[in-house]
N, C-alpha and C positions, 0 to 999 in steps of 0.2 A: 911817222908817215903811214904807216897802218892804218891807223883812224881815219886819217885824211883820204887815204884811199876808199874805204868802207862809205865816206860821205861824197865818193866821187869829186873829190878837189882836186883840180890840176895844178901845176906849178905856177901858172899864170894867175890863178885864182888867189893862190897862197901868197903871192907876192904882196897883195893888196890888203892883206888880214892881219890882226895882231894874233898870237897865241890864246888870249883871250876870247875873241870873237870865233875862234875853232872850238875850244873849250865850250862854249855857249851853243854852238851848233851841236857836238855831241850831245849834250844834256838834253837840249830839245828832241834829239833823234830818239834819245832813250826815253822820254816822256811819251812820245808819239804811240808806243806799245801800251802805255798803261791805260787800265781801265778805272774810268772816275765814275763813282756811284750816284752822283749829282750835277747837275749843270746850273750854273746860277741862272735866275731869270732876271728880268728888267727889275723887278721888284726887288730882288735880293741886294742888286748893285745900288739901288737907291736907297735901301735900308743901310748898307754899309757905307757908303759915299756921303748920303743926303741928296735930295732932289735939287737940282740947279736952276 
């Protein structure tokens, strides 16, 4: 419940969520503070996935 309070999730919001959804939100919140040295460009995405 502490982690839910840190995410400002109300009891009503939690009623419609699974534990997995809450865990995903916690992970995303933790990733928000990370510094990534490189941001992919469109060229990088096309090289990885192929051009559509």
